[in-house]
C-alpha positions as CSV (number, residue, x, y, z in Angstrom):
1,X,-9.5,13.8,-4.7
2,X,-6.1,12.8,-6.2
3,X,-4.6,12.2,-2.8
4,X,-1.1,10.6,-2.8
5,X,-0.4,7.9,-0.2
6,X,3.2,7.0,0.5
7,X,4.3,3.7,2.5
8,X,7.7,3.9,3.8
9,X,9.6,1.0,5.3
10,X,11.2,1.9,8.6
11,X,11.9,-1.6,9.8
12,X,15.6,-2.0,10.2
13,X,16.0,-5.6,9.1
14,X,12.5,-6.6,7.7
15,X,11.3,-6.3,4.1
16,X,7.7,-5.5,3.2
17,X,5.6,-5.7,0.1
18,X,2.3,-3.7,-0.2
19,X,-0.2,-5.5,-2.3
20,X,-3.9,-4.6,-3.1
21,X,-6.6,-7.2,-2.6
22,X,-9.2,-4.8,-4.2
23,X,-10.1,-6.0,-7.6
24,X,-10.8,-2.7,-9.2
25,X,-7.5,-1.2,-8.3
26,X,-4.5,-3.6,-8.4
27,X,-1.1,-2.5,-7.1
28,X,2.1,-4.2,-5.9
29,X,5.0,-2.2,-4.4
30,X,7.6,-4.9,-4.9
31,X,9.9,-5.6,-2.1
32,X,10.7,-2.7,0.0
33,X,13.9,-2.6,2.1
34,X,14.6,-0.3,4.9
35,X,14.3,3.3,3.9
36,X,12.6,2.4,0.6
37,X,9.1,3.8,-0.1
38,X,6.1,3.3,-2.5
39,X,3.6,6.0,-3.5
40,X,0.2,5.9,-5.1
41,X,-2.2,8.5,-6.3
42,X,-5.8,7.6,-5.6
43,X,-8.1,9.5,-8.1
44,X,-11.4,7.6,-7.6
45,X,-13.7,7.4,-4.5
46,X,-13.8,4.1,-3.0
47,X,-12.4,1.6,-0.4
48,X,-9.0,0.1,-1.1
49,X,-7.9,-2.9,0.9
50,X,-4.2,-3.9,1.0
51,X,-1.9,-6.3,2.9
52,X,1.8,-7.1,3.2
53,X,2.6,-9.9,0.8
54,X,5.5,-11.0,3.0
55,X,3.6,-10.7,6.3
56,X,-0.1,-11.3,5.4
57,X,-1.1,-10.6,8.9
58,X,-0.3,-6.9,8.4
59,X,-3.1,-5.1,6.5
60,X,-4.9,-1.9,6.0
61,X,-7.7,0.0,4.3
62,X,-7.7,3.4,2.5
63,X,-11.0,5.2,2.1
64,X,-11.0,7.8,-0.6
65,X,-14.1,10.2,-0.4
66,X,-15.1,12.8,-2.9
């Protein structure tokens, strides 16, 4: 465990903001412009849901196993 996850905005003209919707591990990347990145280190096993605050139809799940 202790895996680092990095999101990189590679959209030329679109901003994104990665936000958790998992109550036990809250995070918010802030607005990411093209070329900007946001990294997190997940140290506990679990399922972590997230979405793009600016485009809520974009979402994902991170599963951390021991």
